[in-house]
N, C-alpha and C positions, 0 to 999 in steps of 0.2 A: 388965294386959299387952295385952288385946284392944284397948284404946284406941290403942295404938301401931301396930297393924296396919292398913293401909289398907283401905277398906270392901269392895272386891271380893275381895281376898285373904281377908279375914275371913269374908265370906259363903261363899266356896268351902270354907274350913276347916270352918265350921259345917255346911254342906250335906253334906259327906262324912261328918262325924261322925254326923249324924242318920240318914243312909241306912245307915251301919254299925249303928247302934242298932236300926233297923228290921229289918235282916237278922238280927240276934241275937234280936229279939223273936219273929219268925216261924219261927225255927229253921233258917234257911238256913246257919248256920255250924257245924252239927253235923258231926262227922267222918264221912266215908263216907256222907253223905246222897246217895241216888240223885238224879241231876239231874232226872229226870222228877217228883220229889216236891218240888222247890224251888218255894216260893210266889212267888218273884220271878224265875223263870227267863226270863220274857218280857222282862226288862229287861237281861239279860246279852247280850253280843254273840255271836251264833251264825253259823256259816258259811251262806252263802246257799243252798247245795245240800245242807245237812246233814240235812234232814228234821225239824229241831227248831223251825222257825218263825222265820226271820229277819224282823225288823220294822225299818223305817227308823229309828225313834227309838232303837233299841239303839246306834246310832253315837254317841249322846250319853250315854244313861243308864248304859252300862257303865262310863263314866269316873267315876262317883260310887259304885261298888260295890267292895268289897274282899273278899279271901278269908280274911283273918286279921287279928288286931290288929297284929302286926309289919308286915304289908303296909301297913295304913292309916297307922301311925305314921311309917314311913319316908317315904312319899309326902307326908304332911302336913308333916313337918319340912322337906323339900325345897321344898314349896310356900311355906312361910313364909320360908325363907331366900332363895329366888330370886324369888318372886312379889312380895314387898314392895318391893324396890328398883326392879323393873321397873314396877310400878304407879305409884310415885312419879315415875318418869321419863316414862312414856307417858300417864298419866292413866287414869281408870277405864274408859271405853268402849273405848279401843284395847287396853288390857290384857285385858279380858274377851273381846274379839273374838279376840285372838291365842290366848289359852288354849283357847277352844272350837274354834278352827280346828285347833289341834294335837291335841286329843282326837279330833275327827272324822277328821282326816287319819291318825292312828295307827290308828283303827278301819278305815278303808278299806284300808290296807296289810295289816292283819290279816285282812281278808276275802279278799284275794288269797292270803295264806299259807294260810288255811283251805281255799280251793278247791284249791290245789296239794296239800295234805295229803290231801284226800279223793280226788283224782285218782290219788295214789300208793297208795291202799288204806288210808289211815289212818282213824281215827275222828274224828267231829265232837266238838268240845269248845268250851265257852264261854270268853270272855275278859272279865275284869273288872279294874278298877283305874285310877287316875288317872295311871299312869306315862307314858302318851303325852303328856299335857299337861305333866307335870313335866319330861320330857326336852326338850320344846319350850322350857320356861322356862330350862333349863340352857343350851341352845344360844343363846338370846337374851342371857342374862347374859354368856356368853363373847364374844358379838359386841359388846355395848354396853360392857362393862367388861373388855376383854381382859387388862389388866395388873393387875387386882384379884387379890390373893393369897388363895388358898383352902387350907385345911388338910385333907388326907385323914385319915380315921379309922384305916384299916388299910392301910398303915403311916402313921404321923403325919408326912407329908412335905408341906411347903408348896410350892405351885406356882401359876403364873399361871392365871387362869380360862380363857384361850384354850387353854393346854396341857392343862388338865384336861378340857375339852370334847372335844378331839381324841382324847385317850387313852381317854375313856369311850366315844366313838363307835366307835373301832376295837375296843375290848373287846366291845361289843354285837354288832358285825358278826361277830367271830370266834365268839362264843358262839352266835349265831344259826345259823351254818353247821355248826359241829361238834357241836351238841347236847349239850355238856357240862353244861348247866344246864336240864334238861327242866322243863316246867311254867311257864316264863317266856317271855312274848311279846317276845323281843328285837327282832324286826322291827317290831313295833308301836312300841317305843321309838324305833327309827330313823325310823319313819314320822312320829312326832311332831316329831322334829328336822328332818326333811326339809320338812314342811309349814310349820314355823316359819321355816326358812331362806328358803323361797320367799315367804312373806308379808312378811318383812322386806325382801327384795329388791324386792318389789312396792311397798312403801311408799317405799322409797328411789329408785324409778325406775331400778333396775339390771337388766341382762339376767337372765333372758330376757324381761323385760317392757318393754324399751325405756326411753326417757327420759320422765319425767313429773314434775311438781311435786306434792308431797304436798298434799292439800287443807287449806286454812286456814293460819293463820300459825305453827302449831306446827312446830318443827324436829324431824324424826324422826332419832333417833340410830341 
């Protein structure tokens, strides 16, 4: 099965699995583990002013860590489903650049949310998970294959990829503002989609970046 997965998507799947195994081996997945006792806490994404030690590399490393097995499996399933066709379309380098930009972009948005939370008297908390990159892939899939049919799991309703992306984005926005699903970084998900959208617009030479031709002979979809 792995032979059918393009190389960058395959490498990302393996990397996330290995990091999760490391989290389990060092005991970071124990229930109710105090954050100050986490062996890998310096690789989670912490608010800049939270007093927990924000470090620049956290904008990337947090995207390879997960809080639970279901969290990992859901993200990896989405990475496989949407990452593979995008990598076949874009090629390895462009796909990897896109994914990492979405991860970092989601992290930047989460830093803004974390700063606002602290300003309102809230507590500092870490962010982990590949969801920012995955939501960026979802956005790209909807833009490149807007008429491709997708099947929802709950409820099992088929719909076009473009419609699915729009509904998912609206849902994340609503959940982010009303707090119905605490413990989930909804604005980070939207940040991944936003930075992915901007990067695709840049590659296409569309506003707000003005008109430009993509480098090389490859046609950017």
